[in-house]
N, C-alpha and C positions, 0 to 999 in steps of 0.2 A: 244725192245725185249718183253716188258711187254704187248704190243699191240697184239701180236700173241698168241692166246690161247694155242696152243700146246707147243710152246717154253716156254711160261710163266710157264705152269704147270710143265714141265721138270725141269726148273730152280728152281722152288719152291721145287719140290721133292728132287732134288739133293743137294740143299744147306740147306734146312730146314727153309729158310727165307720167310716171307710174303712180298708182294710187298711194304708195308709201311716200313719194316725194310730195304729193299734194297734201297729205295729212301733216307731214313734217313742216311744210311751208305755210301753214294756215296763218301764222303771224307775220308773214312776209308780204308787204304791200304789192310786190310784183306778182306773186302767186295769186293773191286775192284779185288783182286786176285781171289776170288771165282767166280766172274762173268767172268773174262778172262779165267780162267781154264775151266769153263763151255763152253765158246765159242770155245776155241781151241781144245776141246775134240770132237767136232762134226763139220766137215767142212761146212755143209750147214748153221749152225748157225753162224759160223765165217764169211762166205761170206755175209749172210744177214745183219749182224751187220756192217760189213765194208762198204757195200753199203749204208746203212742207215746213217752212220756217214760220208761218203764221204772220207774214208781213205782206204789204201791198207790193205788187211788181214795181211800182214807181220808186219805192224805197230802195230796191236793189239797183235800179237804174241811177238813182241819185248817188248811191254809194260809189258806183262805177265812175260817175262824173267827178266826185270829190277825189278819188284815188288817182284819176288821170290828170288832175289839175296840177 
């Protein structure tokens, strides 16, 4: 996600986090929730991320639901 300029900028704008903060927070459930919320809010981002990760979009949506529970 951070490799795509437009997507990275939207993510930074919506979360208020810098790329370094995102990378450092990858083990933090709150950061993961913020990223998954971002992806699930815009289908093209969700599809792009799922393709890059080699998983179904629903798997990312399910992870979001589990983290938000």
